[in-house]
C-alpha angles and dihedrals in degrees: 000000000000125000091253093052094047093045092050091049092049093054103032101034097031101159096046092047095048093044089055090051092046091057090061092072128059116262127183087212122013116236118271092211132017106207120018119179113224099180138325092294105033139055135176124229123214100359112191093026120119128199143136123238094208090052090053093047098044122002096045091062093046091050091050096055100265099105093118094053115108110259105172135021120192117201120176115177089175091063102020093238125137126181136171130203128191120213089259092051090047089053090053094049095046097045091050093050090046086055089054090054092048091051090052089056099260111148140171110305095019117124125238124190116214116203107177145125127242100295129124091257091068089061091046088052095052093047093044090056091048090048094061096034095254117146113238127205114193115206116195109258111254097029111151120265095250094052091047091048091053090055093046091054093046098046096035094207124201091212141014123214112201143159124234092240149343128232124225124185096287106358142061117230113207108219101185097069089051091048093047091052091049092051090052091051097043119089092210114084117219119217099211136018112193115196126200103210111218119204089235093069133356118218126220112245125218110228115242095019109042124064134188110246096215094044091054091049091057091066098031125120115217115244133204128233124278127221115252130185118257088242094051114110118256096188147345117227119188120220129182119270134201091247092057091247112110120243117232106225110205121212117199121217106233103040090042094054092049093047093047093051094045095047094056092059104032101036107025096031096218131146129222107276095032118127109246119188122191103184096207138095130267088234087077132059092252089061093048094048105032108023096044121011111028099043093045096043088051093046101248130137111255129201126222105201122191103193147060133269089247135030094028077115104306142340089277096070094101091051090048092054092048090050097044098048099027094239114204099192130019122198117188142137125277088238090064091054090046090052090053091045091051093053097037109022093166093050094234094148090058090061089067093065138057107235096167092119090067113101102172142009117211121196129195141142095078129022113279109240116219094246092057091045092052094046093050093044092052094045100045100029092215132106111285108206125193116202135174135220142131142228086258095057097044092205137040121304096181123029147128103266096224094172093064098041123310110260123213112290113231110194109232094027124102088213136241129333111278121236111289096017113109096194121190137174114229138177124237090277093054096254114146112246129221123247119296093019115121119230142125121315112233137167121224113236138281097062116219125251117291096034117117111281092198145328120275109266091339113087094154091057090049089058097043095044099047115006117038102057092070111020111225093021140084108231113222095193090230129112125223148124141236123232125220091272094054096255112144124221116200111211098184141270114333090245089058089074110099132201112229111183091326095317116116107219134178116237087199090063090052091048088055090058095044093047091055092067109108094230097051119097096180138339148183128210117199134173116242128190118274125183094216104039103023093237136011128194120246123190123218112195138186113203125222117262110271096021108155102173113117109261094229089063091049090050091052090049092051094048090049092047094052092045091050098045102034103019140246089284087078090070089208102170108134128073122175124197115220132173094224141008122225110254141172118246088260090059102256114144111238097229093164089059092049088050093050092049091049092048092045091239127145118255140178114246105234119235088229095066113127097214122004093198091073089071092063090048090054093048091052093049093048092047090054091046091046090227 
């Protein structure tokens, strides 16, 4: 079937479409109903069905003769370690660790916090929880004690699985002191803390509470999977909220498994046995969905990469991994490609490696600017596909459905609505807008399988954050527009629209122009307060390595380019050169922080920030510029 036929079926004949997709995974008991309304905001998918996500991701493949296929490849340029696990070996590791959790009193429905770096054991931990029906909540390794304590109190875990340390490019980050401080601060008391001792650094264990991971495994008895209801939670993943208190996104078991399986075929166009590499971290939704669950449920080989796109050891590390493991599909963030482009603008490091196995590059996390798209397309000579989704959705909402016939790629667009997502563009009053008119991106209810069914212990916030602004729709919080062909262009968060002398302008559109300059590696445009015009846009730019053009000439070029393409109404007159931009560990530029620094307003440093020292650098630059 064509994309148009499948999409129409998924939105007009929902129950028939999603029953057909459900039958493509292994259930212990098939669902009794497909879509069951709960209230005006919520619905349940696959009530009455029972399954187990770990079974789907591991045991199913072993039972069907694929136990010797490679399931997981671990590559750590920061430590020099490489390991490989077949599906049978993965089954052994996971069932033994599940036995450890059982012996520590963890049962179906209990919560387990996982606080670990990108090592194979973090995947074992997630799958072991799923195996026994425990609900895991992965917290990005290295999060500050206070942020970790908030999550401990909210999830009330029976156990915590952690590593002794993480390894960045040139430094070791001890996790245990952070964890100890968080446990002191938290009101909830955890029964067991199980520590995986890395050779890099051994942690001190507190007797009676802390246990050595490997020592417990020595006496563990492997356990089998347990049946869970389709509506039972698989995991909680905390995401930042406007109030400063994180939101606990719930992922249900049945809808999630169906969505993961379907997306691998329809969106990413892979086959079982292909090597699928999501260069992300399991602390983020991309890592949950496309490092762990989707590739393994679908029967691919997944890669756990402990490193960076540059400096581990050079900007050719991605191309080396593709060459060494014959990667079929790479999924990463635009910021990773921009980092490589900054360090190696001519792509010379790519010439050292054979990347001919690569069929497609998918980008998400931030909108893919046209300059980055064109650079990557030229360098790799494969389709470069932007797509858009959120922690809340758990899988893509906009994409190019490569598995059912690649559609035309339109640079700057995140693609077409994915099956099950009835995406509309509305104004602030909820009225649907015509093509090429910018508004707010919303999804008509009901939401498809795999999307959050609620927030953990906070149903009122679920409604206020997503449902009540536009009755009948889920509000994404992003702005955008559709063209006449139905392609959607995401222009950024709604609060990235600025008001310049009464004109509402998109900073994302200005960034697109600035990023197209041949000397710019990456950039951010934010609106800062101005007494005369309300707000004015200011560009913050990082130049490519080796750039030797005087900056005043680059600044003049950029001002002229924005004036020419957007118009003088933009009042784009200030460009500031910086060495780095503040980012989260997932690569998102912290534009709200830049804005607060420029306006001299107080702000809370987010726990997700990649390197806090960049904030002081920004303050110094802005002081000298008198911005």
